[in-house]
Every structure is written in C-alpha cells, then in structure tokens.
A tleap script that builds the chain and sets N, CA, C and O, in Angstrom:
source leaprc.protein.ff14SB
mol = sequence {
  NMET ARG LEU GLY PRO ARG LEU MET THR PHE
  ALA ASP ALA VAL ALA GLU ILE PRO LYS ALA
  THR GLY ARG LYS ILE ARG TYR VAL PRO ILE
  SER PRO GLU ALA TYR GLU SER ALA LEU LEU
  GLU HIE GLY VAL PRO THR ASP PHE VAL LYS
  PRO LEU ILE GLN SER ILE SER THR ALA LEU
  ASP GLY ARG ASN SER ARG LEU SER ASP GLY
  VAL LEU LEU ALA LEU GLY ARG PRO PRO ARG
  ASP PHE ALA ASP TYR ALA ARG ASP ALA ALA
  ALA SER GLY VAL TRP GLY GLU MET GLN ILE
  HIE LYS GLY CASP
}
set mol.1.N position { 0.843 -1.177 0.000 }
set mol.1.CA position { 0.000 0.000 0.000 }
set mol.1.C position { 0.889 1.242 0.000 }
set mol.1.O position { 1.781 1.380 0.837 }
set mol.2.N position { 0.634 2.140 -0.948 }
set mol.2.CA position { 1.401 3.382 -1.026 }
set mol.2.C position { 0.584 4.504 -0.413 }
set mol.2.O position { -0.581 4.697 -0.760 }
set mol.3.N position { 1.190 5.232 0.486 }
set mol.3.CA position { 0.520 6.344 1.129 }
set mol.3.C position { 0.888 7.643 0.440 }
set mol.3.O position { 1.748 7.674 -0.441 }
set mol.4.N position { 0.222 8.718 0.854 }
set mol.4.CA position { 0.497 10.034 0.281 }
set mol.4.C position { 1.975 10.354 0.291 }
set mol.4.O position { 2.714 9.846 1.135 }
set mol.5.N position { 2.418 11.192 -0.639 }
set mol.5.CA position { 3.846 11.440 -0.765 }
set mol.5.C position { 4.465 12.199 0.401 }
set mol.5.O position { 5.631 11.977 0.725 }
set mol.6.N position { 3.692 13.111 1.052 }
set mol.6.CA position { 4.252 13.840 2.201 }
set mol.6.C position { 3.153 14.589 2.939 }
set mol.6.O position { 2.147 14.994 2.358 }
set mol.7.N position { 3.374 14.756 4.221 }
set mol.7.CA position { 2.467 15.575 5.017 }
set mol.7.C position { 2.758 17.035 4.729 }
set mol.7.O position { 3.916 17.425 4.578 }
set mol.8.N position { 1.719 17.838 4.653 }
set mol.8.CA position { 1.893 19.270 4.401 }
set mol.8.C position { 0.942 20.068 5.275 }
set mol.8.O position { -0.196 19.665 5.518 }
set mol.9.N position { 1.427 21.193 5.735 }
set mol.9.CA position { 0.563 22.151 6.402 }
set mol.9.C position { -0.001 23.088 5.334 }
set mol.9.O position { 0.402 23.020 4.173 }
set mol.10.N position { -0.926 23.955 5.720 }
set mol.10.CA position { -1.414 24.962 4.779 }
set mol.10.C position { -0.261 25.859 4.342 }
set mol.10.O position { -0.165 26.231 3.173 }
set mol.11.N position { 0.610 26.204 5.283 }
set mol.11.CA position { 1.762 27.056 4.950 }
set mol.11.C position { 2.669 26.355 3.934 }
set mol.11.O position { 3.171 26.995 3.009 }
set mol.12.N position { 2.881 25.054 4.098 }
set mol.12.CA position { 3.695 24.291 3.138 }
set mol.12.C position { 3.067 24.329 1.743 }
set mol.12.O position { 3.758 24.550 0.748 }
set mol.13.N position { 1.756 24.112 1.683 }
set mol.13.CA position { 1.070 24.102 0.382 }
set mol.13.C position { 1.132 25.474 -0.273 }
set mol.13.O position { 1.420 25.586 -1.465 }
set mol.14.N position { 0.867 26.504 0.494 }
set mol.14.CA position { 0.901 27.861 -0.068 }
set mol.14.C position { 2.309 28.213 -0.533 }
set mol.14.O position { 2.462 28.947 -1.510 }
set mol.15.N position { 3.318 27.719 0.126 }
set mol.15.CA position { 4.705 27.989 -0.280 }
set mol.15.C position { 5.023 27.400 -1.650 }
set mol.15.O position { 5.916 27.897 -2.337 }
set mol.16.N position { 4.314 26.353 -2.061 }
set mol.16.CA position { 4.552 25.740 -3.373 }
set mol.16.C position { 3.975 26.575 -4.515 }
set mol.16.O position { 4.495 26.535 -5.630 }
set mol.17.N position { 2.922 27.320 -4.255 }
set mol.17.CA position { 2.249 28.061 -5.327 }
set mol.17.C position { 3.132 29.147 -5.934 }
set mol.17.O position { 3.189 29.246 -7.160 }
set mol.18.N position { 3.827 29.971 -5.141 }
set mol.18.CA position { 4.713 30.966 -5.764 }
set mol.18.C position { 5.856 30.331 -6.574 }
set mol.18.O position { 6.310 30.889 -7.572 }
set mol.19.N position { 6.302 29.168 -6.127 }
set mol.19.CA position { 7.340 28.472 -6.894 }
set mol.19.C position { 6.826 28.115 -8.285 }
set mol.19.O position { 7.567 28.171 -9.267 }
set mol.20.N position { 5.547 27.747 -8.355 }
set mol.20.CA position { 4.955 27.326 -9.625 }
set mol.20.C position { 4.506 28.502 -10.483 }
set mol.20.O position { 4.546 28.426 -11.711 }
set mol.21.N position { 4.078 29.591 -9.842 }
set mol.21.CA position { 3.482 30.699 -10.586 }
set mol.21.C position { 4.405 31.895 -10.769 }
set mol.21.O position { 4.203 32.712 -11.667 }
set mol.22.N position { 5.414 31.996 -9.918 }
set mol.22.CA position { 6.274 33.170 -9.945 }
set mol.22.C position { 5.632 34.384 -9.285 }
set mol.22.O position { 6.192 35.480 -9.323 }
set mol.23.N position { 4.480 34.202 -8.688 }
set mol.23.CA position { 3.785 35.293 -7.997 }
set mol.23.C position { 4.157 35.313 -6.518 }
set mol.23.O position { 4.599 34.312 -5.954 }
set mol.24.N position { 3.970 36.457 -5.919 }
set mol.24.CA position { 4.179 36.564 -4.476 }
set mol.24.C position { 2.872 36.201 -3.775 }
set mol.24.O position { 1.857 36.882 -3.923 }
set mol.25.N position { 2.922 35.134 -3.026 }
set mol.25.CA position { 1.770 34.671 -2.263 }
set mol.25.C position { 2.296 34.256 -0.901 }
set mol.25.O position { 3.358 33.642 -0.794 }
set mol.26.N position { 1.545 34.596 0.139 }
set mol.26.CA position { 1.961 34.163 1.463 }
set mol.26.C position { 0.756 33.677 2.242 }
set mol.26.O position { -0.377 34.093 2.000 }
set mol.27.N position { 1.024 32.807 3.163 }
set mol.27.CA position { -0.007 32.254 4.032 }
set mol.27.C position { -0.032 33.076 5.311 }
set mol.27.O position { 0.998 33.263 5.959 }
set mol.28.N position { -1.202 33.562 5.668 }
set mol.28.CA position { -1.369 34.324 6.897 }
set mol.28.C position { -2.379 33.573 7.764 }
set mol.28.O position { -3.584 33.641 7.518 }
set mol.29.N position { -1.894 32.868 8.764 }
set mol.29.CA position { -2.831 32.112 9.593 }
set mol.29.C position { -3.660 33.036 10.476 }
set mol.29.O position { -3.186 34.080 10.925 }
set mol.30.N position { -4.892 32.637 10.714 }
set mol.30.CA position { -5.723 33.309 11.699 }
set mol.30.C position { -6.257 32.246 12.648 }
set mol.30.O position { -6.368 31.076 12.282 }
set mol.31.N position { -6.578 32.647 13.836 }
set mol.31.CA position { -7.081 31.685 14.817 }
set mol.31.C position { -8.499 31.260 14.448 }
set mol.31.O position { -9.226 32.001 13.787 }
set mol.32.N position { -8.881 30.065 14.878 }
set mol.32.CA position { -10.268 29.651 14.654 }
set mol.32.C position { -11.262 30.649 15.265 }
set mol.32.O position { -12.344 30.868 14.719 }
set mol.33.N position { -10.890 31.247 16.390 }
set mol.33.CA position { -11.775 32.213 17.036 }
set mol.33.C position { -11.962 33.459 16.170 }
set mol.33.O position { -13.073 33.977 16.057 }
set mol.34.N position { -10.890 33.934 15.568 }
set mol.34.CA position { -10.989 35.101 14.687 }
set mol.34.C position { -11.826 34.772 13.448 }
set mol.34.O position { -12.619 35.599 12.996 }
set mol.35.N position { -11.652 33.580 12.907 }
set mol.35.CA position { -12.433 33.163 11.748 }
set mol.35.C position { -13.911 33.050 12.118 }
set mol.35.O position { -14.786 33.479 11.365 }
set mol.36.N position { -14.172 32.471 13.280 }
set mol.36.CA position { -15.551 32.352 13.750 }
set mol.36.C position { -16.199 33.733 13.876 }
set mol.36.O position { -17.330 33.933 13.433 }
set mol.37.N position { -15.493 34.668 14.470 }
set mol.37.CA position { -16.024 36.030 14.624 }
set mol.37.C position { -16.331 36.659 13.270 }
set mol.37.O position { -17.374 37.287 13.092 }
set mol.38.N position { -15.419 36.487 12.322 }
set mol.38.CA position { -15.623 37.060 10.990 }
set mol.38.C position { -16.834 36.449 10.306 }
set mol.38.O position { -17.621 37.162 9.682 }
set mol.39.N position { -16.990 35.142 10.417 }
set mol.39.CA position { -18.151 34.487 9.806 }
set mol.39.C position { -19.451 34.994 10.415 }
set mol.39.O position { -20.406 35.301 9.701 }
set mol.40.N position { -19.477 35.078 11.734 }
set mol.40.CA position { -20.684 35.539 12.412 }
set mol.40.C position { -20.991 36.990 12.062 }
set mol.40.O position { -22.153 37.350 11.872 }
set mol.41.N position { -19.960 37.825 11.975 }
set mol.41.CA position { -20.148 39.229 11.600 }
set mol.41.C position { -20.720 39.370 10.191 }
set mol.41.O position { -21.406 40.347 9.890 }
set mol.42.N position { -20.438 38.394 9.329 }
set mol.42.CA position { -20.943 38.432 7.953 }
set mol.42.C position { -22.263 37.679 7.799 }
set mol.42.O position { -22.710 37.420 6.682 }
set mol.43.N position { -22.876 37.333 8.914 }
set mol.43.CA position { -24.211 36.753 8.874 }
set mol.43.C position { -24.300 35.269 8.628 }
set mol.43.O position { -25.387 34.758 8.359 }
set mol.44.N position { -23.186 34.557 8.712 }
set mol.44.CA position { -23.247 33.106 8.551 }
set mol.44.C position { -23.950 32.534 9.793 }
set mol.44.O position { -23.597 32.894 10.916 }
set mol.45.N position { -24.919 31.666 9.608 }
set mol.45.CA position { -25.678 31.141 10.751 }
set mol.45.C position { -24.808 30.385 11.753 }
set mol.45.O position { -23.915 29.626 11.375 }
set mol.46.N position { -25.085 30.606 13.028 }
set mol.46.CA position { -24.327 29.972 14.109 }
set mol.46.C position { -24.341 28.455 13.993 }
set mol.46.O position { -23.329 27.808 14.262 }
set mol.47.N position { -25.479 27.872 13.592 }
set mol.47.CA position { -25.555 26.407 13.509 }
set mol.47.C position { -24.673 25.843 12.395 }
set mol.47.O position { -24.415 24.639 12.365 }
set mol.48.N position { -24.217 26.682 11.498 }
set mol.48.CA position { -23.242 26.279 10.482 }
set mol.48.C position { -21.824 26.569 10.973 }
set mol.48.O position { -20.912 25.769 10.764 }
set mol.49.N position { -21.645 27.712 11.624 }
set mol.49.CA position { -20.314 28.163 12.039 }
set mol.49.C position { -19.699 27.245 13.088 }
set mol.49.O position { -18.530 26.876 12.973 }
set mol.50.N position { -20.457 26.877 14.096 }
set mol.50.CA position { -19.903 26.086 15.212 }
set mol.50.C position { -19.282 24.766 14.748 }
set mol.50.O position { -18.139 24.491 15.113 }
set mol.51.N position { -19.982 23.928 13.956 }
set mol.51.CA position { -19.340 22.688 13.508 }
set mol.51.C position { -18.171 22.933 12.552 }
set mol.51.O position { -17.201 22.175 12.541 }
set mol.52.N position { -18.269 23.993 11.755 }
set mol.52.CA position { -17.168 24.320 10.851 }
set mol.52.C position { -15.909 24.662 11.654 }
set mol.52.O position { -14.823 24.175 11.343 }
set mol.53.N position { -16.053 25.485 12.668 }
set mol.53.CA position { -14.910 25.877 13.490 }
set mol.53.C position { -14.350 24.661 14.225 }
set mol.53.O position { -13.134 24.538 14.375 }
set mol.54.N position { -15.203 23.780 14.675 }
set mol.54.CA position { -14.734 22.554 15.326 }
set mol.54.C position { -13.911 21.710 14.347 }
set mol.54.O position { -12.858 21.190 14.715 }
set mol.55.N position { -14.377 21.574 13.126 }
set mol.55.CA position { -13.638 20.806 12.108 }
set mol.55.C position { -12.299 21.456 11.783 }
set mol.55.O position { -11.279 20.775 11.678 }
set mol.56.N position { -12.310 22.772 11.624 }
set mol.56.CA position { -11.074 23.492 11.313 }
set mol.56.C position { -10.077 23.354 12.460 }
set mol.56.O position { -8.888 23.128 12.235 }
set mol.57.N position { -10.568 23.492 13.687 }
set mol.57.CA position { -9.683 23.367 14.852 }
set mol.57.C position { -9.042 21.990 14.905 }
set mol.57.O position { -7.856 21.859 15.209 }
set mol.58.N position { -9.827 20.969 14.609 }
set mol.58.CA position { -9.303 19.599 14.594 }
set mol.58.C position { -8.254 19.430 13.496 }
set mol.58.O position { -7.233 18.775 13.703 }
set mol.59.N position { -8.508 20.018 12.337 }
set mol.59.CA position { -7.550 19.905 11.230 }
set mol.59.C position { -6.251 20.634 11.538 }
set mol.59.O position { -5.176 20.177 11.148 }
set mol.60.N position { -6.340 21.756 12.229 }
set mol.60.CA position { -5.151 22.578 12.463 }
set mol.60.C position { -4.339 22.167 13.682 }
set mol.60.O position { -3.169 22.536 13.784 }
set mol.61.N position { -4.924 21.413 14.611 }
set mol.61.CA position { -4.180 21.113 15.842 }
set mol.61.C position { -3.232 19.931 15.702 }
set mol.61.O position { -2.506 19.607 16.642 }
set mol.62.N position { -3.227 19.283 14.542 }
set mol.62.CA position { -2.261 18.223 14.275 }
set mol.62.C position { -2.677 16.829 14.687 }
set mol.62.O position { -1.974 15.866 14.382 }
set mol.63.N position { -3.797 16.693 15.369 }
set mol.63.CA position { -4.161 15.355 15.859 }
set mol.63.C position { -4.483 14.378 14.732 }
set mol.63.O position { -4.459 13.165 14.945 }
set mol.64.N position { -4.780 14.879 13.552 }
set mol.64.CA position { -5.092 14.009 12.417 }
set mol.64.C position { -3.994 14.011 11.364 }
set mol.64.O position { -4.223 13.604 10.225 }
set mol.65.N position { -2.817 14.461 11.733 }
set mol.65.CA position { -1.707 14.536 10.770 }
set mol.65.C position { -1.108 13.152 10.557 }
set mol.65.O position { -0.374 12.633 11.398 }
set mol.66.N position { -1.434 12.582 9.436 }
set mol.66.CA position { -0.873 11.275 9.072 }
set mol.66.C position { -1.110 11.065 7.580 }
set mol.66.O position { -2.058 11.598 7.003 }
set mol.67.N position { -0.256 10.302 6.989 }
set mol.67.CA position { -0.444 9.930 5.595 }
set mol.67.C position { -1.458 8.799 5.532 }
set mol.67.O position { -1.534 7.964 6.433 }
set mol.68.N position { -2.226 8.784 4.466 }
set mol.68.CA position { -3.230 7.723 4.323 }
set mol.68.C position { -3.296 7.278 2.864 }
set mol.68.O position { -2.631 7.831 1.988 }
set mol.69.N position { -4.104 6.281 2.642 }
set mol.69.CA position { -4.271 5.737 1.297 }
set mol.69.C position { -5.586 6.189 0.665 }
set mol.69.O position { -6.084 5.536 -0.252 }
set mol.70.N position { -6.152 7.296 1.142 }
set mol.70.CA position { -7.451 7.760 0.673 }
set mol.70.C position { -7.510 8.045 -0.817 }
set mol.70.O position { -8.490 7.690 -1.472 }
set mol.71.N position { -6.480 8.679 -1.366 }
set mol.71.CA position { -6.479 8.974 -2.806 }
set mol.71.C position { -6.449 7.666 -3.600 }
set mol.71.O position { -7.194 7.500 -4.566 }
set mol.72.N position { -5.602 6.762 -3.195 }
set mol.72.CA position { -5.515 5.472 -3.880 }
set mol.72.C position { -6.852 4.734 -3.830 }
set mol.72.O position { -7.295 4.170 -4.831 }
set mol.73.N position { -7.485 4.743 -2.671 }
set mol.73.CA position { -8.775 4.061 -2.542 }
set mol.73.C position { -9.873 4.760 -3.339 }
set mol.73.O position { -10.694 4.098 -3.975 }
set mol.74.N position { -9.892 6.081 -3.311 }
set mol.74.CA position { -10.971 6.820 -3.981 }
set mol.74.C position { -10.781 6.901 -5.491 }
set mol.74.O position { -11.741 6.772 -6.250 }
set mol.75.N position { -9.539 7.115 -5.924 }
set mol.75.CA position { -9.291 7.355 -7.346 }
set mol.75.C position { -8.620 6.198 -8.072 }
set mol.75.O position { -8.548 6.181 -9.300 }
set mol.76.N position { -8.130 5.234 -7.305 }
set mol.76.CA position { -7.493 4.076 -7.923 }
set mol.76.C position { -6.107 4.367 -8.472 }
set mol.76.O position { -5.596 3.620 -9.306 }
set mol.77.N position { -5.497 5.454 -8.005 }
set mol.77.CA position { -4.143 5.785 -8.427 }
set mol.77.C position { -3.395 6.384 -7.240 }
set mol.77.O position { -4.010 6.896 -6.305 }
set mol.78.N position { -2.082 6.319 -7.282 }
set mol.78.CA position { -1.313 6.919 -6.189 }
set mol.78.C position { -1.487 8.442 -6.172 }
set mol.78.O position { -1.757 9.050 -7.207 }
set mol.79.N position { -1.334 9.044 -5.014 }
set mol.79.CA position { -1.447 10.500 -4.934 }
set mol.79.C position { -0.268 11.185 -5.599 }
set mol.79.O position { 0.825 10.628 -5.701 }
set mol.80.N position { -0.519 12.416 -6.052 }
set mol.80.CA position { 0.546 13.253 -6.611 }
set mol.80.C position { 1.050 14.178 -5.517 }
set mol.80.O position { 0.333 14.499 -4.569 }
set mol.81.N position { 2.277 14.590 -5.666 }
set mol.81.CA position { 2.791 15.590 -4.754 }
set mol.81.C position { 2.135 16.936 -5.086 }
set mol.81.O position { 1.896 17.230 -6.257 }
set mol.82.N position { 1.847 17.744 -4.080 }
set mol.82.CA position { 1.201 19.024 -4.310 }
set mol.82.C position { 2.045 19.936 -5.190 }
set mol.82.O position { 1.497 20.715 -5.971 }
set mol.83.N position { 3.356 19.853 -5.079 }
set mol.83.CA position { 4.227 20.686 -5.930 }
set mol.83.C position { 3.997 20.369 -7.401 }
set mol.83.O position { 3.990 21.278 -8.231 }
set mol.84.N position { 3.809 19.105 -7.734 }
set mol.84.CA position { 3.519 18.720 -9.122 }
set mol.84.C position { 2.166 19.261 -9.560 }
set mol.84.O position { 2.021 19.773 -10.671 }
set mol.85.N position { 1.177 19.144 -8.681 }
set mol.85.CA position { -0.148 19.690 -8.989 }
set mol.85.C position { -0.065 21.201 -9.217 }
set mol.85.O position { -0.611 21.711 -10.196 }
set mol.86.N position { 0.608 21.913 -8.326 }
set mol.86.CA position { 0.709 23.372 -8.447 }
set mol.86.C position { 1.389 23.765 -9.752 }
set mol.86.O position { 0.952 24.703 -10.418 }
set mol.87.N position { 2.431 23.072 -10.116 }
set mol.87.CA position { 3.141 23.362 -11.360 }
set mol.87.C position { 2.231 23.140 -12.571 }
set mol.87.O position { 2.202 23.965 -13.485 }
set mol.88.N position { 1.491 22.034 -12.580 }
set mol.88.CA position { 0.583 21.735 -13.700 }
set mol.88.C position { -0.582 22.728 -13.752 }
set mol.88.O position { -0.983 23.161 -14.832 }
set mol.89.N position { -1.120 23.084 -12.587 }
set mol.89.CA position { -2.217 24.045 -12.552 }
set mol.89.C position { -1.756 25.400 -13.058 }
set mol.89.O position { -2.465 26.050 -13.825 }
set mol.90.N position { -0.588 25.827 -12.640 }
set mol.90.CA position { -0.048 27.116 -13.096 }
set mol.90.C position { 0.166 27.098 -14.608 }
set mol.90.O position { -0.159 28.066 -15.296 }
set mol.91.N position { 0.702 26.018 -15.113 }
set mol.91.CA position { 0.967 25.918 -16.551 }
set mol.91.C position { -0.328 25.910 -17.369 }
set mol.91.O position { -0.331 26.330 -18.526 }
set mol.92.N position { -1.418 25.439 -16.780 }
set mol.92.CA position { -2.692 25.379 -17.499 }
set mol.92.C position { -3.352 26.749 -17.634 }
set mol.92.O position { -4.257 26.929 -18.450 }
set mol.93.N position { -2.904 27.700 -16.843 }
set mol.93.CA position { -3.485 29.033 -16.881 }
set mol.93.C position { -4.676 29.221 -15.964 }
set mol.93.O position { -5.238 30.314 -15.904 }
set mol.94.N position { -5.076 28.177 -15.245 }
set mol.94.CA position { -6.236 28.269 -14.364 }
set mol.94.C position { -6.034 29.293 -13.252 }
set mol.94.O position { -7.005 29.829 -12.719 }
set mol.95.N position { -4.800 29.564 -12.904 }
set mol.95.CA position { -4.499 30.563 -11.874 }
set mol.95.C position { -4.055 31.872 -12.516 }
set mol.95.O position { -3.161 32.544 -12.002 }
set mol.96.N position { -4.672 32.235 -13.630 }
set mol.96.CA position { -4.341 33.488 -14.299 }
set mol.96.C position { -4.660 34.676 -13.415 }
set mol.96.O position { -5.150 34.516 -12.297 }
set mol.97.N position { -4.384 35.857 -13.915 }
set mol.97.CA position { -4.635 37.082 -13.163 }
set mol.97.C position { -6.097 37.156 -12.752 }
set mol.97.O position { -6.996 36.975 -13.573 }
set mol.98.N position { -6.318 37.419 -11.496 }
set mol.98.CA position { -7.672 37.546 -10.981 }
set mol.98.C position { -8.085 39.013 -10.991 }
set mol.98.O position { -7.286 39.901 -10.691 }
set mol.99.N position { -9.314 39.243 -11.332 }
set mol.99.CA position { -9.885 40.577 -11.285 }
set mol.99.C position { -10.748 40.662 -10.028 }
set mol.99.O position { -11.693 39.890 -9.867 }
set mol.100.N position { -10.428 41.581 -9.156 }
set mol.100.CA position { -11.198 41.766 -7.935 }
set mol.100.C position { -12.024 43.033 -8.089 }
set mol.100.O position { -11.492 44.119 -8.317 }
set mol.101.N position { -13.320 42.872 -7.960 }
set mol.101.CA position { -14.231 44.010 -8.113 }
set mol.101.C position { -14.814 44.351 -6.760 }
set mol.101.O position { -15.374 43.491 -6.080 }
set mol.102.N position { -14.684 45.598 -6.372 }
set mol.102.CA position { -15.247 46.052 -5.111 }
set mol.102.C position { -16.382 47.014 -5.415 }
set mol.102.O position { -16.204 48.021 -6.101 }
set mol.103.N position { -17.533 46.685 -4.894 }
set mol.103.CA position { -18.685 47.555 -5.127 }
set mol.103.C position { -19.247 47.392 -6.517 }
set mol.103.O position { -18.791 46.553 -7.293 }
set mol.104.N position { -20.226 48.188 -6.819 }
set mol.104.CA position { -20.857 48.110 -8.153 }
set mol.104.C position { -20.443 49.241 -9.028 }
set mol.104.O position { -20.880 49.325 -10.176 }
savepdb mol mol.pdb
quit
C-alpha cells in the first residue's frame, strides 16, 4: 500500500504556489476564534459556524496529521505531490490574473 507522498501544512502548500506561478503569495494564519467572529459578523448562521470551526480546529491542531491511502482508494491511483499539482495548474493558466471588483 502506497501512502500520500508527504504531510503538508497549509503554509507548506501555499509555499509551493509561488514556486509554480512566480507570484508573491503568502499564508497568513488566523485563529479559529478570529475566523468564527468574521463568519458571524458576515451573517453566517451559528448552527453552520460552530461545527465548521470545530472541524477546522481539529484539522489545524495536528491530531489528524498522518499519511493515508485515501487517494488510492478513492481514485485508484497513487497521490501526486502538491508541488507537481501546483506546477501543472499554473501551466494550465487556471491561476491566471484575478480581477477583484469592489462595489458596483
């Protein structure tokens, strides 16, 4: 059984994107509490926010950090390294320049 190629944090994954795109991108972590406050301030219902924050907290605290065979089981092929994915995605143009529109 082949497991995922490597464990990665969000910061690790985000660090691969500038390598692939040549753009400046950085990961800025925020606490689950700050994210919860922002969601609630934007009107996201509490009954949605609470379980989401619980899931995020579990993902970020490291208790589930392990390689698994989920990709192999779900897709029938070994997982790719995220760096390879980022390079291919960048080359495809899917991460082209984004237009951000504020207001109408």
